[in-house]
VEXBATOR-707623 format. One line per field, with one value per residue: residue number from 1; residue in one letter; z, y, x of N, C-alpha, C, CB in turn. Coordinates in Angstrom, 2 decimals. Last residue first. Glycine has a CB too. Layout:
seq <- c(NUM,...) $
type <- c(A,...) $
nz <- c(Z,...) $
ny <- c(Y,...) $
nx <- c(X,...) $
caz <- c(Z,...) $
cay <- c(Y,...) $
cax <- c(X,...) $
cz <- c(Z,...) $
cy <- c(Y,...) $
cx <- c(X,...) $
cbz <- c(Z,...) $
cby <- c(Y,...) $
cbx <- c(X,...) $
***
This chain:
seq <- c(175,174,173,172,171,170,169,168,167,166,165,164,163,162,161,160,159,158,157,156,155,154,153,152,151,150,149,148,147,146,145,144,143,142,141,140,139,138,137,136,135,134,133,132,131,130,129,128,127,126,125,124,123,122,121,120,119,118,117,116,115,114,113,112,111,110,109,108,107,106,105,104,103,102,101,100,99,98,97,96,95,94,93,92,91,90,89,88,87,86,85,84,83,82,81,80,79,78,77,76,75,74,73,72,71,70,69,68,67,66,65,64,63,62,61,60,59,58,57,56,55,54,53,52,51,50,49,48,47,46,45,44,43,42,41,40,39,38,37,36,35,34,33,32,31,30,29,28,27,26,25,24,23,22,21,20,19,18,17,16,15,14,13,12,11,10,9,8,7,6,5,4,3,2,1) $
type <- c(K,A,P,R,S,P,P,P,L,V,G,Y,F,Y,E,G,D,D,D,H,Q,P,S,N,M,F,V,K,E,I,D,G,A,A,P,G,S,A,A,K,F,L,Y,L,S,I,R,V,D,N,A,Y,A,A,H,L,V,K,L,P,F,A,Y,T,F,A,E,G,S,R,V,Q,R,Q,S,E,P,E,N,I,S,E,F,V,T,R,S,S,G,S,P,D,T,Q,E,G,T,V,N,G,A,F,R,G,S,E,H,V,V,V,R,V,R,I,E,M,P,D,S,E,D,P,F,Y,S,W,Q,K,L,E,I,V,N,I,L,R,R,R,S,E,M,F,A,R,Y,Q,N,A,I,A,A,R,H,L,K,D,Y,G,V,L,G,A,V,L,L,V,V,S,L,V,L,Q,A,Q,M) $
nz <- c(15.95,15.30,11.99,11.51,11.35,8.80,9.49,11.27,10.46,12.27,13.63,14.83,16.54,15.76,16.24,15.79,14.32,14.60,12.87,9.30,7.29,7.36,5.52,6.51,9.93,12.72,14.65,17.77,20.05,23.27,25.23,26.40,26.80,25.25,23.83,25.39,28.64,30.54,29.21,27.72,25.26,22.81,19.71,16.69,13.43,10.81,7.43,4.56,1.38,-0.14,0.00,-2.75,-2.98,-3.12,-1.14,1.49,4.45,7.63,10.46,13.89,15.64,18.87,20.90,23.53,25.75,28.67,30.72,31.58,32.96,31.84,30.07,28.95,25.49,22.94,22.05,22.02,19.57,17.24,14.33,11.71,9.49,5.97,2.65,0.46,-1.07,-3.59,-5.31,-7.43,-8.19,-10.31,-9.22,-6.64,-3.47,-1.53,2.02,5.11,8.35,11.74,14.90,18.52,22.22,25.71,28.10,30.60,31.62,29.68,28.04,26.42,23.83,21.71,18.82,16.92,14.18,11.95,10.32,7.99,4.99,2.93,2.87,5.37,7.76,9.55,10.44,10.33,13.00,14.62,17.46,19.13,19.32,22.14,23.33,24.19,22.70,22.88,25.07,25.21,23.30,24.04,24.76,22.25,21.13,22.91,22.36,19.60,19.97,21.40,19.52,17.49,18.91,19.28,16.69,15.80,17.58,16.71,14.09,14.73,16.04,13.86,12.15,13.79,14.04,11.44,11.02,12.86,11.94,9.49,10.37,11.69,9.61,8.13,9.98,10.27,7.69,7.64,9.47) $
ny <- c(9.13,9.02,9.76,12.37,11.59,11.64,13.67,12.11,11.01,11.83,9.14,7.48,4.62,2.08,1.91,4.38,5.85,8.94,11.00,10.54,9.98,10.67,10.62,9.01,7.75,5.74,4.38,2.86,1.22,0.05,-1.84,-2.05,-5.50,-7.23,-9.92,-11.32,-10.62,-8.61,-6.01,-3.67,-2.48,-0.37,-0.08,1.53,1.51,3.40,3.25,5.13,5.42,5.29,3.49,2.55,-0.83,-3.99,-5.61,-6.49,-6.49,-6.51,-4.68,-4.12,-1.31,-0.26,2.58,4.61,6.43,7.71,7.25,7.73,4.73,2.23,-0.95,-3.95,-4.87,-7.28,-9.15,-11.55,-11.60,-9.88,-7.94,-7.11,-4.82,-4.59,-2.87,-2.69,-3.67,-1.59,-0.25,2.15,4.75,5.81,6.67,4.01,3.48,1.26,1.04,-0.36,-0.86,-1.90,-2.32,-2.96,-2.60,-2.64,-3.05,-0.26,2.97,6.05,7.58,7.24,8.36,7.34,7.15,4.31,3.12,0.41,-1.20,-1.11,0.65,2.27,4.97,5.94,4.14,1.96,3.30,6.10,7.33,9.48,11.06,10.74,9.54,8.75,7.41,8.98,10.68,9.48,9.20,10.88,9.67,7.62,8.80,9.52,7.08,6.36,8.36,7.82,5.22,5.83,7.44,5.53,3.86,5.62,6.09,3.61,3.30,5.35,4.38,2.04,2.86,4.21,2.09,0.53,2.38,2.65,-0.07,-0.12,1.83,0.73,-1.58,-0.41,0.88,-1.35,-2.57,-0.59,-0.60,-3.09,-2.62) $
nx <- c(30.39,26.93,25.48,23.28,19.79,17.18,14.30,11.47,8.37,5.53,3.51,0.63,-0.66,-2.99,-5.76,-6.89,-5.29,-3.74,-2.97,-2.79,-0.99,2.50,5.04,7.21,6.76,6.42,3.94,3.55,1.57,1.07,-1.25,-3.75,-3.99,-1.17,1.00,3.92,5.25,4.66,2.53,2.63,4.93,5.47,7.16,7.66,8.81,9.77,10.32,11.38,11.88,14.08,16.90,18.92,20.14,20.40,18.04,18.04,19.72,18.77,20.15,19.46,18.78,19.17,18.45,19.21,16.93,15.35,12.50,9.90,9.35,11.73,11.70,13.14,13.48,14.20,15.89,14.56,13.25,15.45,15.60,16.13,14.57,15.15,15.46,13.97,11.03,9.67,6.77,5.16,4.83,6.06,8.58,9.25,10.55,12.16,11.98,12.77,11.57,12.02,10.59,10.62,10.02,9.91,7.69,7.36,6.28,6.07,7.51,10.63,12.66,15.31,17.11,18.19,19.95,20.20,22.92,24.24,24.03,25.54,24.73,24.48,26.72,26.90,23.82,21.57,19.50,17.26,15.70,13.34,10.35,8.45,5.52,3.47,1.88,-0.66,-2.20,-4.36,-6.01,-7.57,-9.98,-10.84,-11.48,-13.61,-15.44,-15.95,-17.11,-19.38,-20.78,-21.26,-22.95,-25.18,-25.89,-26.67,-28.90,-30.61,-31.09,-32.37,-34.74,-35.97,-36.39,-38.16,-40.31,-41.14,-42.01,-44.13,-45.85,-46.44,-47.78,-49.89,-51.25,-51.99,-53.68,-55.65,-56.69,-57.87,-59.97) $
caz <- c(15.64,16.16,13.18,11.23,11.89,9.70,8.64,10.97,10.62,11.12,13.75,13.76,16.51,15.68,16.57,16.80,13.57,15.30,14.12,10.52,6.89,7.92,5.47,5.93,8.51,12.22,13.39,17.08,18.83,22.47,24.48,26.79,26.68,26.38,23.71,24.69,27.40,30.43,29.76,29.17,25.71,24.34,20.60,18.02,14.24,12.09,8.52,5.77,2.30,-0.07,0.53,-1.80,-3.53,-3.06,-2.46,0.47,3.20,6.55,9.18,12.90,14.77,17.58,20.49,22.16,25.42,27.32,30.28,31.55,32.57,32.95,30.22,29.99,26.83,23.62,21.99,23.23,20.71,17.85,15.71,12.01,10.67,7.04,3.99,0.37,0.17,-3.22,-4.38,-7.04,-7.04,-10.60,-9.45,-7.90,-4.27,-2.66,0.74,4.12,6.91,10.72,13.69,17.34,20.98,24.45,27.34,29.80,31.69,30.55,29.14,26.77,25.16,22.04,20.17,17.23,15.65,12.22,11.34,8.73,6.43,3.18,1.51,4.54,6.92,9.63,10.84,9.72,11.99,14.17,16.21,19.04,18.54,21.29,22.62,25.17,22.87,21.52,24.82,26.15,23.04,23.46,25.83,23.20,20.60,22.81,23.72,20.07,19.17,21.97,20.77,17.16,18.34,20.43,17.46,15.21,17.73,18.06,14.31,13.91,16.73,15.08,11.77,13.32,15.22,12.13,10.16,12.92,13.28,9.54,9.46,12.39,10.77,7.52,9.47,11.41,8.12,6.73,9.73) $
cay <- c(8.37,9.38,8.74,11.75,12.34,10.90,13.27,13.21,10.53,12.19,10.36,7.74,6.03,2.59,0.77,3.48,5.25,7.87,10.76,10.83,10.54,10.00,11.48,10.28,7.59,6.96,4.21,4.09,1.02,1.27,-1.74,-0.91,-4.23,-6.98,-8.57,-11.27,-11.25,-9.15,-7.42,-3.64,-3.52,-0.33,-0.68,1.35,1.13,2.94,3.38,4.31,5.40,6.60,3.42,3.68,0.39,-2.83,-5.16,-7.42,-5.84,-7.44,-4.82,-4.74,-2.32,-0.49,1.25,4.38,5.47,7.99,6.81,8.98,5.95,2.98,0.43,-3.23,-4.43,-6.38,-7.82,-11.30,-11.19,-11.15,-8.08,-8.59,-5.12,-4.72,-3.58,-2.61,-3.57,-2.98,-0.19,0.71,4.28,5.25,7.65,4.77,3.70,2.25,0.62,0.65,-1.34,-0.87,-2.84,-2.20,-3.28,-1.93,-3.81,-1.46,1.88,5.06,8.24,6.70,8.66,7.31,7.69,5.30,3.37,1.84,-1.08,-2.44,0.53,0.87,4.18,5.69,5.22,2.97,2.92,4.78,7.41,8.15,11.05,12.00,9.25,9.84,7.05,8.12,11.03,9.73,8.22,11.20,10.99,7.32,8.19,10.61,7.91,5.51,8.27,9.06,5.42,4.96,8.03,6.74,3.35,5.04,7.21,4.15,2.32,5.38,5.74,1.93,2.01,4.99,3.12,0.02,1.89,3.83,0.56,-1.07,2.02,2.02,-1.72,-1.36,1.65,-0.39,-3.27,-1.07,0.63,-2.90,-3.72) $
cax <- c(31.59,28.01,25.79,24.62,20.94,18.19,15.33,12.43,9.80,6.36,4.33,1.48,-0.37,-1.62,-4.97,-7.53,-6.42,-4.22,-2.21,-3.47,-2.38,1.28,3.72,7.35,6.84,7.05,4.67,3.58,2.24,1.06,-0.07,-2.94,-4.69,-2.13,0.11,2.67,5.27,6.09,2.73,2.42,4.04,5.67,6.11,8.13,7.67,10.22,9.31,11.81,10.76,13.51,15.58,18.61,19.41,21.37,18.37,17.45,19.71,19.03,19.40,20.38,18.04,19.84,18.10,19.37,17.91,15.82,13.81,10.85,8.75,10.98,12.06,12.28,14.03,13.33,16.42,15.44,12.49,14.98,15.65,16.11,15.26,14.30,16.09,15.35,11.74,10.28,7.94,5.46,4.15,4.79,7.53,9.54,9.34,12.47,11.54,13.11,11.62,12.36,11.11,10.38,10.55,10.02,8.57,6.86,7.21,5.42,6.82,9.28,12.21,13.87,17.20,17.07,19.94,19.58,21.84,24.24,23.65,25.71,24.95,23.31,26.35,27.87,25.14,22.08,20.64,17.61,16.50,14.10,11.45,8.96,6.86,4.13,3.30,-0.02,-1.04,-3.27,-5.35,-6.29,-9.18,-10.50,-10.36,-12.43,-14.90,-15.41,-15.85,-18.36,-20.36,-20.38,-21.67,-24.45,-25.43,-25.65,-27.87,-30.04,-30.41,-31.14,-33.78,-35.49,-35.55,-36.90,-39.52,-40.66,-40.86,-42.97,-45.14,-45.82,-46.50,-48.95,-50.67,-51.13,-52.51,-54.91,-56.11,-56.88,-59.00) $
cz <- c(16.84,15.87,13.98,12.38,11.45,10.15,9.50,10.08,10.30,11.41,12.41,13.99,15.36,15.91,16.69,17.15,14.53,14.53,14.84,11.73,8.13,7.58,6.00,5.95,7.84,10.68,12.93,15.74,18.13,21.24,23.53,26.13,27.09,26.09,25.00,24.62,26.80,29.14,29.68,29.83,27.24,24.82,22.08,18.87,15.63,13.00,9.70,6.79,3.44,0.84,0.71,-1.33,-2.38,-3.70,-2.28,-0.91,2.12,5.28,8.34,11.62,13.74,16.85,19.11,21.93,23.91,26.97,28.83,30.99,32.61,32.34,31.32,30.03,27.64,24.98,22.61,23.23,21.92,19.08,16.20,13.51,11.03,8.30,5.00,1.59,-0.05,-1.94,-4.12,-6.24,-6.59,-9.36,-9.84,-8.18,-5.47,-3.47,-0.36,2.75,6.15,9.27,12.73,16.13,19.76,23.26,26.02,29.07,30.94,30.65,29.94,28.02,25.34,23.47,20.60,18.65,15.85,13.74,11.33,9.85,6.81,4.60,1.70,3.30,6.03,8.83,9.94,10.30,11.45,13.11,15.89,17.89,18.36,20.62,21.82,24.73,23.91,21.62,23.63,25.91,23.91,23.32,25.34,24.37,21.51,22.34,23.65,21.37,19.54,21.20,21.46,18.46,18.11,20.04,18.65,16.02,16.98,18.28,15.67,14.10,16.06,15.81,12.85,12.90,14.78,13.36,10.88,12.18,13.43,10.81,9.47,11.65,11.46,8.66,8.90,11.00,9.38,7.22,8.80) $
cy <- c(7.69,8.54,9.28,10.85,11.75,11.86,12.48,12.73,11.70,11.68,10.60,9.04,6.28,4.05,1.27,2.22,4.26,7.23,9.44,10.52,11.03,10.70,10.73,11.16,8.98,6.83,5.60,3.87,2.31,0.91,-0.57,-0.77,-3.11,-5.71,-8.52,-9.92,-11.32,-9.94,-7.71,-4.89,-3.46,-1.35,-0.61,0.92,0.86,2.72,2.75,4.55,4.48,6.62,4.83,3.51,1.39,-1.72,-4.02,-7.03,-6.84,-6.71,-5.96,-4.93,-2.96,-1.61,0.92,2.95,5.30,7.04,7.23,8.57,7.10,4.18,1.13,-1.84,-3.76,-5.97,-6.79,-9.93,-10.91,-10.79,-9.41,-8.72,-6.67,-5.15,-3.65,-3.27,-3.65,-2.64,-1.65,0.79,2.86,4.69,7.00,5.81,4.50,2.32,1.69,0.19,-0.07,-1.62,-1.69,-2.96,-2.51,-2.79,-3.16,-2.13,0.59,3.77,7.29,7.35,8.07,7.74,7.92,5.82,4.49,1.94,0.33,-2.46,-0.90,0.49,2.75,4.81,4.94,4.27,1.88,4.56,6.03,8.40,9.67,12.16,10.65,9.39,8.18,7.67,10.15,9.99,8.47,10.25,11.20,8.56,7.84,10.04,8.94,6.34,7.43,9.11,6.73,5.11,7.16,7.43,4.46,4.48,6.65,5.31,3.00,4.47,5.86,3.29,2.03,4.15,3.93,1.09,1.34,3.44,1.73,-0.56,1.06,2.26,-0.38,-1.47,0.84,0.45,-2.30,-1.73,0.28,-1.65,-3.49) $
cx <- c(32.07,29.29,26.90,25.01,22.21,19.30,16.42,13.52,10.60,7.80,5.13,2.28,0.60,-1.70,-3.51,-6.80,-7.18,-5.41,-2.56,-2.67,-3.11,-0.01,2.58,6.11,6.94,7.32,5.20,4.48,2.29,2.03,-0.15,-1.66,-3.77,-2.88,-0.81,1.90,4.01,6.29,4.22,2.77,3.86,4.58,6.49,6.92,8.21,8.98,9.87,10.65,11.11,12.25,15.09,17.15,19.20,20.74,19.37,17.83,19.17,18.79,19.82,19.46,18.99,18.94,18.58,19.17,18.11,16.91,14.09,12.23,9.77,10.42,11.14,12.73,12.96,13.82,15.40,16.03,13.38,14.17,14.96,16.26,15.11,15.13,14.96,16.06,13.28,11.05,8.41,6.65,4.50,4.06,6.13,8.33,9.69,11.15,12.04,12.74,12.06,12.18,11.19,10.81,10.25,10.59,8.68,8.04,6.51,6.40,5.93,8.76,10.82,13.70,15.74,17.29,18.90,19.58,21.33,23.14,23.66,25.37,25.14,23.58,25.10,27.48,25.76,23.47,20.97,18.74,16.77,15.03,12.18,10.21,7.29,5.48,4.14,1.54,-0.27,-2.04,-4.16,-5.42,-7.78,-9.68,-10.01,-11.31,-13.64,-14.88,-15.20,-17.05,-19.32,-19.91,-20.74,-23.07,-24.58,-25.04,-26.60,-28.84,-29.86,-30.45,-32.43,-34.53,-35.08,-35.90,-38.21,-39.82,-40.34,-41.72,-44.02,-45.15,-45.80,-47.61,-49.64,-50.43,-51.54,-53.63,-55.23,-56.04,-57.65) $
cbz <- c(15.08,17.61,12.66,11.00,13.40,8.91,7.90,12.24,9.70,10.87,15.00,12.51,17.87,14.33,15.49,16.33,12.24,16.67,15.07,10.58,6.16,9.43,4.01,4.59,8.00,13.01,12.28,18.06,18.01,23.38,23.77,28.15,27.52,27.77,22.25,25.29,27.48,31.66,28.93,29.49,25.29,25.03,20.21,18.57,13.65,12.72,8.17,6.41,1.59,-1.47,1.83,-2.49,-4.20,-3.72,-3.27,0.57,2.87,6.64,8.37,13.47,13.99,17.81,20.57,21.66,26.03,27.19,30.42,33.05,33.45,34.19,28.83,31.44,26.65,23.74,20.52,23.29,21.04,18.22,16.32,11.23,11.81,6.70,4.70,0.22,1.12,-4.45,-2.97,-8.26,-7.29,-11.62,-10.57,-9.18,-3.46,-3.64,0.76,4.18,6.34,10.96,13.14,17.42,20.82,24.67,27.24,28.73,33.28,29.93,28.62,26.97,25.43,21.82,20.23,17.11,16.22,11.59,12.76,9.39,6.71,2.87,0.73,4.11,6.07,9.16,12.21,8.04,12.64,13.57,16.32,20.22,17.16,22.11,21.68,25.45,23.31,20.83,24.71,27.64,23.26,22.13,26.37,23.75,19.30,21.88,24.73,19.99,17.62,21.94,21.68,16.25,17.02,21.08,17.95,13.93,17.08,19.03,14.08,12.33,16.80,16.06,10.85,12.19,16.00,12.53,8.69,12.30,14.50,9.31,7.87,12.51,11.79,6.53,8.43,12.21,8.44,5.30,9.39) $
cby <- c(9.22,9.21,7.26,12.85,12.38,9.65,14.53,13.79,9.29,13.78,10.24,7.80,6.53,2.26,-0.39,3.08,4.49,8.30,11.91,10.12,9.42,9.90,11.92,10.11,6.80,7.23,3.56,5.25,-0.02,2.62,-3.00,-0.93,-4.23,-6.86,-8.57,-12.22,-12.50,-10.09,-8.55,-3.32,-4.88,1.27,-2.17,2.66,-0.10,3.97,2.75,4.80,4.97,7.09,2.64,5.14,-0.01,-3.13,-4.72,-7.44,-5.33,-8.71,-3.62,-6.22,-1.61,-0.97,1.07,4.85,4.19,9.42,5.30,9.62,6.23,3.38,1.14,-3.87,-3.45,-6.97,-7.46,-12.32,-12.24,-12.11,-6.86,-9.40,-4.21,-5.70,-2.69,-1.18,-4.66,-3.66,0.55,-0.28,4.36,4.20,8.61,3.69,4.39,1.75,0.47,0.99,-1.97,-0.27,-4.00,-0.89,-4.68,-0.72,-5.22,-1.01,1.58,4.67,9.38,5.16,10.18,5.90,9.04,4.61,3.81,2.06,-1.47,-2.72,1.14,0.48,4.68,7.00,5.57,2.42,2.44,4.81,8.03,7.35,11.84,12.18,8.53,11.13,5.80,6.93,12.48,10.99,6.83,11.06,12.15,6.66,6.93,11.33,8.53,4.32,7.65,10.00,5.40,3.48,8.25,7.82,2.60,3.93,8.09,4.52,0.83,5.03,6.92,1.58,0.59,5.40,3.91,-0.89,0.82,4.73,1.04,-2.43,1.84,3.06,-2.14,-2.80,2.06,0.52,-4.28,-2.01,1.73,-2.74,-5.21) $
cbx <- c(32.67,27.56,26.21,25.74,20.91,18.88,15.93,13.04,10.20,6.34,5.33,0.69,0.21,-0.94,-5.14,-8.86,-5.89,-4.58,-2.45,-4.72,-3.29,1.38,3.34,7.79,5.62,8.40,3.72,4.15,1.60,1.58,0.20,-2.71,-5.99,-1.40,-0.92,1.82,5.80,6.44,1.88,1.04,4.58,5.47,5.86,8.80,6.91,11.23,7.94,13.32,9.44,13.17,15.55,18.83,17.97,22.74,17.09,15.93,21.14,18.15,19.52,21.05,16.82,21.45,16.64,20.67,17.53,16.30,13.93,11.06,7.58,11.90,11.96,12.38,15.23,12.01,16.75,16.59,11.48,16.18,15.01,17.29,14.73,13.18,17.43,15.74,11.27,11.33,7.55,5.68,2.74,4.97,8.01,9.73,8.25,13.77,9.95,14.59,10.15,13.97,10.25,11.06,9.98,10.91,8.13,5.75,7.60,3.92,6.01,9.32,12.21,13.25,18.09,15.60,21.44,17.97,22.33,25.69,22.26,27.10,26.20,22.74,27.51,29.16,25.12,22.14,21.93,16.31,17.80,14.86,11.01,9.22,6.76,3.29,3.35,-0.72,-1.52,-3.80,-6.31,-6.49,-9.87,-11.81,-10.66,-12.65,-15.95,-16.31,-16.15,-18.83,-21.57,-21.19,-21.88,-25.28,-26.67,-26.06,-28.35,-31.09,-31.39,-31.44,-34.28,-36.67,-36.17,-37.15,-40.28,-41.84,-41.34,-43.37,-46.11,-46.76,-46.86,-49.60,-51.75,-51.95,-52.89,-55.72,-57.26,-57.49,-59.75) $
***
């Protein structure tokens, strides 16, 4: 009788361990499939160039030249921070776009988009991030929205929520 009890406990533990391993493998496979399905979307938003306007020393806006490869509602935001050698940072400027500045775009469209800036500190921003969004729905979030963040040194291309790209150096503004 005691041997049957021990055998039952061993079988129960083995079953639970086996189930846990199968469950973890299924979750890992789902995640891999999800990330693979996103792979085709990584270049739907391309940042061709960006510039300070009127200039880098006293920016009033940042202008980006963008190409989109799917249609949708386009928006974005910009932040500029000053990071010191110790790693602490403070926000120098941020964009002040309003929802009405979003625009409908067509697949393959190339355009320039301006981000008016609110300067918070008179300093040089050595860390600029440009976030660009392509929303599927006419208003509000929806499945299939694309969010891409351009920054100096992204750690990866895709974290399952955001795509990341290397921020090119600023271009000289057009006269």
